Phi, psi and omega in degrees: 000130179290159179296136185266158175288163180304321180294318179294319178299321179296316179298315179299317182298314180296317181298313181294318180299317180299315181294316183291316179299318179301316183288314183291325179301324183290347177290333187237338186294333183284336187306314186287346182264357186300321181298319180288324180293327183301317180290318182292327185262003178058050181236154175271179186295330178283318183293324185293338180293344176294341174297324176278317185297315183298323179296315183286327176299313179298321180300310185289337178283320186274330184308314181293345180276359187306311181300317180296318180295319179295319178302320186275326189237344180092157186293311184296317181299316179298317180295317182296311180296323179295316180296313180299311180297322181294316181294315180298314179293331176295317178298318179297323176298316180295335180269359186292146179232010178209159184296312181301320181297310183289327176297319178297313181290328176293323176298316178296321177298319178294324178297312183288330183276345188298322187274351186298312183292309181294319178291322176300320177299316181295318179299317179295320178298320181289328186281336185257146173293160187301328183280357179239009183288330175298319177295320179297316180291331176293319178297313180295321179299325177297322177296318180294323180284336182296327183303300181298335182276312183282335185308302181299321181293308181294319179298318178296319181295312181296319181293319181289320187269329182243267174195171181296337182295336182285348174291342174264320181294337181297341179287343186298306180297321176302312184294317181297314180295318178298318180298316181295317181290329182289349177297337183269355183282129175299143185270079181269173174088349183284135182258142176285340178230072181294153180292146174292153182277125176271090186293329176295314178297321179297318179297318179294319179296315180298319178296312183293308183290321179297317179293320178298316179296323177297318178298314182293324184280326186255349187302314185293315183287338179260012178061040174049235193280009168277352179261132178295325179299316181294321178298315180296316179297322179296315178299316178298320180295315181295310181295316181299315182289322179297312180291329177294315178298314178301315181296317182295327182271351185250344180257158184288321183236080181288159179294328172227126184278089180292350177295339177299335181287355170294335175293117187300317183293320179293317182293314180289320178298320178294321177296319180296318181290334174295315177295322177298319177298322176300314182292317183293303184288330175299316178295318183292341176276315186290313191299311179298323179296316180297315183292321186276324184267323184262323180265352176062037173280148170288158184301317181293319179295319178299319178297320179294320180294327180277348184301326179304334175299318178292322178297315178299319180296317181295316178298318181293323179295319177297319178295317180298320178298318179293319180295320177297320179295338180263008173089012178289138180300120181302329180299321180294321179295316180298318181299315177297320178298318178298319179296316177298315180298317179294320181296314179295323180287328181303320182292335177290337178287352180257006183296154169215180185286355182255006182291151176261181185299326182300325181288344174268321188289306189285326172296327177295320179297315178296317179296323177297321176301318178298314178302316182294323181284339180276317193302301188289312178299325179293321176297316179299315181294322182295329185256004188293333182251010177269146174283162181301322182291344181261357188297313185298314181290321177297322178295323177297316179295316181299312181289330175299316180294325176296316180293315179296321177300319177296318179296316178297319179299315179299317181295313182295314182297318179297318180294313180299316181299311183292318182291315181289333173297317179294319177299315179297321178300314182294318183291313181289325179297333180294337180272349180268089179206155185296346183267002179263114181302324180296330180295320179292322177296322180295315180297319180295317180294328181273356181070034183245156176238164181281102176211169183305324180295322179299314181297324180293317179298313181297320182287314187276332184257298185294304183294316182300310183293311184292319180294318177295321178296321179296317179299320180290324177297320177296324177292321176297323177299319178299316178297321178301314178293331176300319176297318183295326180297333181291336187300308179295331178297320183300325184295338183269358180279140177281140176286133179291145178290147178277148177267189185296335179275356179083013180270154183271337176304128195301139174293338180296337182292339182257008181291000000 
């Protein structure tokens, strides 16, 4: 794609941002509406989670196909069909009246939405000159970060004021405007000799990734390997992925070219964004639950309190784009971002049930700065040694790792929270007995006597709240260590060469 004029770049940027925000927003906006959907769709608490699982399963299956799809149909065509399919399936989700129906449409929604972010990234890279690509990725990164931040707030507002169906209908105006603006995007990336489709490899990939996503999504609620379903899914995931890797490395035209992972920056960058996804989505799962169940915030208020994280991320992304354009080493920016993220998360490990809003707001803002400083420079480093022809497929792998990292993070955080909550319940419950002198002093100070009501209050209020808080604190500790693990990975990334303008976004991207 030739370099675009400033007006064309603006149109491309708005079109891509609308599509990406629409897709990323749907990862989190549905969460707050699940309770309301459960009653309307006649589902229990375990069954309704398939509304989330089906979407993510479809995403992880289609994401690695991004490069192949672009080769065969071109960037604009893929974006247009993805937007149309996403909007139609969103409307069908809103019209659903049964669990099977909405799971099917959510799966379809995930299929059409999977390619929006990676193809959008490639279009933005092609449209901007090399010395402004850091700025372009910062703009796109703000769109990607807006989803997890705005999702709970917007979802809570729509559900409270209208109905849960509007968390799907809200995609209609975004999609229509994105579709109209995308008509002006040049259709780049299409190959005159596209690779043949390796259907065997695709089937193995779908089996492996789909089963893995099922394990991650259902493991905690089914008590992991005590469930026969989880054991079967795990075996399918291991066998499917092993045979998929073997197939990809042994055929001439694999469905996903895993040989790209020989590139050190792409492989380490993909690993880093996976850990980053764990930290981001892990935090986004714990914090709303803590605020709504333990601190008794309304869904809309909880979203507003968490919004400073998004503000910090957006400001940091703009700063990161400018620093990259001035030739600052991306590794240094990522390192500073990791430190900010770890610092902001550390304060969450000190939370208790008596904290005020300020203790939620300012650590979230600091953590958001860390997220913003990590995202764009890490993307730049991951793609700095790839050729232009490898960008679309590399972007698919990169975004797949971000999605998988988020899924793994949600699964691990949920498991740690539930298990440590049970441990805390057992340990603290052991001290509530008539033979503990401290227990009698506590009752006297609280003006309570030993009667059935007292035991109920202690069990449902004191133990429930304190044990859950302990479980969440242990999950925050895990996220904190996740940031620290990223530090040694950063050291192995190659610094991109500077171009004639002195900017760090790699010259290789324009080859």
